[in-house]
C-alpha positions as a Markdown table, in Angstrom:
| # | Residue | x | y | z |
|---|---|---|---|---|
| 1 | Unk | 131.2 | 42.7 | 104.8 |
| 2 | Unk | 130.3 | 45.9 | 103.7 |
| 3 | Unk | 129.8 | 47.1 | 100.4 |
| 4 | Unk | 131.2 | 50.9 | 100.9 |
| 5 | Unk | 132.7 | 52.5 | 103.9 |
| 6 | Unk | 132.3 | 55.7 | 105.2 |
| 7 | Unk | 135.1 | 57.9 | 105.7 |
| 8 | Unk | 134.1 | 60.2 | 108.5 |
| 9 | Unk | 137.4 | 61.3 | 109.9 |
| 10 | Unk | 138.5 | 64.7 | 108.7 |
| 11 | Unk | 141.6 | 66.8 | 109.7 |
| 12 | Unk | 142.9 | 65.1 | 113.0 |
| 13 | Unk | 143.3 | 67.6 | 115.8 |
| 14 | Unk | 140.8 | 70.6 | 114.2 |
| 15 | Unk | 137.8 | 71.5 | 115.9 |
| 16 | Unk | 134.5 | 70.0 | 113.5 |
| 17 | Unk | 133.0 | 72.8 | 111.6 |
| 18 | Unk | 129.3 | 73.2 | 110.3 |
| 19 | Unk | 130.7 | 72.6 | 106.8 |
| 20 | Unk | 132.4 | 69.4 | 108.0 |
| 21 | Unk | 129.5 | 68.2 | 110.1 |
| 22 | Unk | 127.3 | 68.1 | 107.0 |
| 23 | Unk | 129.8 | 66.7 | 105.3 |
| 24 | Unk | 129.7 | 64.0 | 107.5 |
| 25 | Unk | 125.8 | 63.3 | 108.0 |
| 26 | Unk | 125.4 | 63.6 | 103.6 |
| 27 | Unk | 128.0 | 60.5 | 104.1 |
| 28 | Unk | 125.9 | 59.0 | 106.7 |
| 29 | Unk | 122.5 | 59.7 | 105.0 |
| 30 | Unk | 124.0 | 58.2 | 101.7 |
| 31 | Unk | 125.6 | 54.8 | 103.9 |
| 32 | Unk | 121.6 | 54.3 | 105.7 |
| 33 | Unk | 120.4 | 54.6 | 102.0 |
| 34 | Unk | 122.3 | 52.5 | 100.4 |
| 35 | Unk | 121.9 | 49.7 | 103.5 |
| 36 | Unk | 117.6 | 50.0 | 103.6 |
| 37 | Unk | 117.7 | 49.9 | 99.9 |
| 38 | Unk | 120.1 | 46.5 | 100.1 |
| 39 | Unk | 117.6 | 44.9 | 102.9 |
| 40 | Unk | 114.4 | 46.3 | 101.0 |
| 41 | Unk | 111.0 | 45.4 | 101.0 |
| 42 | Unk | 111.6 | 41.8 | 101.4 |
| 43 | Unk | 113.0 | 41.5 | 104.9 |
| 44 | Unk | 111.8 | 44.6 | 105.9 |
| 45 | Unk | 107.9 | 45.3 | 105.6 |
| 46 | Unk | 108.2 | 49.1 | 105.6 |
| 47 | Unk | 110.6 | 51.5 | 104.4 |
| 48 | Unk | 111.3 | 54.7 | 106.2 |
| 49 | Unk | 110.8 | 58.2 | 105.2 |
| 50 | Unk | 113.2 | 60.1 | 104.5 |
| 51 | Unk | 112.6 | 62.8 | 107.1 |
| 52 | Unk | 113.7 | 59.3 | 109.4 |
| 53 | Unk | 116.5 | 58.6 | 107.7 |
| 54 | Unk | 118.0 | 62.1 | 108.5 |
| 55 | Unk | 117.1 | 61.6 | 111.6 |
| 56 | Unk | 118.9 | 58.3 | 111.6 |
| 57 | Unk | 122.1 | 60.0 | 110.0 |
| 58 | Unk | 122.1 | 62.6 | 112.4 |
| 59 | Unk | 122.2 | 60.6 | 114.9 |
| 60 | Unk | 124.4 | 58.5 | 114.1 |
| 61 | Unk | 126.9 | 61.7 | 113.5 |
| 62 | Unk | 126.2 | 62.4 | 117.4 |
| 63 | Unk | 127.3 | 59.2 | 118.3 |
| 64 | Unk | 130.5 | 59.6 | 116.2 |
| 65 | Unk | 131.1 | 63.0 | 117.2 |
| 66 | Unk | 130.7 | 61.9 | 121.4 |
| 67 | Unk | 132.8 | 58.7 | 120.8 |
| 68 | Unk | 135.5 | 60.5 | 119.1 |
| 69 | Unk | 135.3 | 63.4 | 122.0 |
| 70 | Unk | 135.7 | 60.7 | 124.3 |
| 71 | Unk | 138.5 | 58.9 | 123.2 |
| 72 | Unk | 140.3 | 62.8 | 122.5 |
| 73 | Unk | 139.6 | 63.2 | 126.4 |
| 74 | Unk | 140.8 | 60.2 | 127.1 |
| 75 | Unk | 144.2 | 59.8 | 124.9 |
| 76 | Unk | 144.8 | 63.5 | 124.5 |
| 77 | Unk | 144.6 | 65.3 | 121.2 |
| 78 | Unk | 145.7 | 63.6 | 117.8 |
| 79 | Unk | 149.2 | 64.7 | 116.6 |
| 80 | Unk | 149.4 | 66.4 | 113.1 |
């Protein structure tokens, strides 16, 4: 069970602006950093660089956005 849940969803039915995307990436970055710290050097011989963690957060945000878009296409826009 994760220690912390990351809230990624903003206002439903609204397109995501740059501020929302930055906020989502920041929350994902923080969640990734938490997991890496929890695992630590005992289970992972190598800690990723800050750049690598930023790329992981960017990839996670892109996956979330693609899943959201696929959901909207198949189920229609969310009601307010």
